[in-house]
C-alpha positions, 0 to 999 in steps of 0.5 A: 457485496450489497451488506459488505459482509466478509464471508471468508478472510485469509491467505497463504504466506511463505510460498516457496519456503519452509514452514508455509501455511494458510491463515483464516480469520473465523467469524468470531475473530478467531485465527486458524492456522493450517500449516502445509508444503505450499511450494508454489502459487497454483498449490496455494490456491488450490489450498484456499479453494479447498478450504473455501468448500470444507465442511469445518471451515468452508462458506460456500458448498461448491466452486460453481458459486464462485462468480468472479476473482479479483487480483491486486497487480502491483504495476500497471505502468502507463498501461492502465488507468483503471482496473480491467478485464483480464484478457490475452492482451491485458496479460501480455501488457502486464507481462510487459511491465516485469521490467520495472517491477520484477519482485511484484509482477511475476507472482501476481502473474502467477495467481491469474495464471493459477485461477485460469488453470483451475477455473478456466471459465470464471472471469477474472479482473486486475486492480492496479496498485499504480492505476490511481496515480495516473492522474498526476500531471507530467511535471509532478511524475517526470524526473529530471533526467534526459527526456529521451530516457523516459521516452525508451524506458518509461522512467518516471514516477508511478506510485504505488498503495493506489488501491489503499489510497483511492479507498480512504480518500473516498470513505473518509468523504463518506464519513464526513459527508463532504463531496469528494470531487471538491477536497483537497485531501493528504492520505498517509498509508503507513506501514512497513511499506509506506506512502502519502498521496496529494489529492485534488477534486477526486484525483491524484496529483502527486505521491511519495513512492516513484519508479519503484517502491524505494522512493518517498518516506523512510519504511521498514526496510526501504531507504526512502528518498536518497540522493542518487549520488550516495548509490554510486559511491556505495557501489564503488566503495562496497564493490557491489553491483545493481542487484546488491545495491537493490537489496541493500535499499529495499531489504536492509535499510529503513528503520532496520537499517538505521536502528539495527533492531528490527523493521517492525515499529512495535518492537522498535518502540520497545527498544526506544522506551529502554533508551536505545539511541538508534531506536530513537534516531530511527523513529525520529526519521520516520515521523519527520519524513511523514510530517514534511510530505504533509507539509509539501503536499499541503503546498502543492495542494494549496492547502489542505481540507482532509488528512487521513491515516491508514495502513497498520502504523497509521492506524494504531500508532498515535505517537507517529500521528502526533509527531506527524502533526505536531507544530503544523497548527499555523496551517490549520492542522490540530490533533485532539491529542486526547482522541488520538491517544486512545484510538487504534484501527477504527473509523474516527476524527481525530482533529481538535474541534477548532482545527480548519484541516480534519484529521481522520483515522480510516482503516484501509479496505484494499480487498474490498476495493478489488471486489468492488471493481471486479463487480462493477466491470463484470455488471458492465 
């Protein structure tokens, strides 16, 4: 941890599905794929642990060298505003959040339970995606529905990608050598899932995702902001229930739904370059939403000192960054197009020399934040 050296990097994909595999990256950057029948999370973690101590790909001699395990947990509700040591009480509270995160918290719990079974004496830490945004003021996180429904069901804006927003907002201040506690920062985590956050004096004061990750920006397969009246209208017209409308908005919307091409920005860009009009429309909508949120959060922050782009698209798509900043010179936001056009996945300032607002690309590192939080909690 002191050297921030990555000893092993990888993960299991398609757990429980045909064609599941473990993918790892070697020290020389080479990708290795190990196929296997990985039916559930405990098997997946057993596979990972086996690789970690293997002679061919391992980096440790024994599992006894693992001092702790950190877990990303998507939803902590209002129960957690920071990372915590996992206890029975914490597990129960994570289980209580399943109702508002049915797709994410169950597999997160499966990972925790698998480690408990395989390595029962090793302490575990939960790092919540929602925790960083718990500093939002009530007028930012409340919805305009009867207050009794908030009291009854805890319906409010929670926000997600908190670990990423926390990392890049701190890291950009280190890069620029400015105090984190006195900056107005807009962080744009742009990928297949995407969100923007407004960070003032070191605290999240607003973010684009809401009660669930559907709200906010147009994403790969998620609709983002939509008139609530459209939902009931579609349920009536298409004769679908709550599960069906959830699938529609989460899995079949976004740039995939608009373009009919793909949820992958690379494939969508290729279609646009061939003249596909719906692909052109989808990309325009995608970029416009980001720009709109940047403007809104600049207003919420009473100005902006730093804008950060991160995530798979944010770090690699120069066209998106250019369009998101285009025409914002009146706000002191001006991109250096020459630097921007050759920047991919590296820490670099891409704003013009005269720009009042610094625009910076910062590759996110959620794994480091999880490891760092885990180490800090164990030391304390």
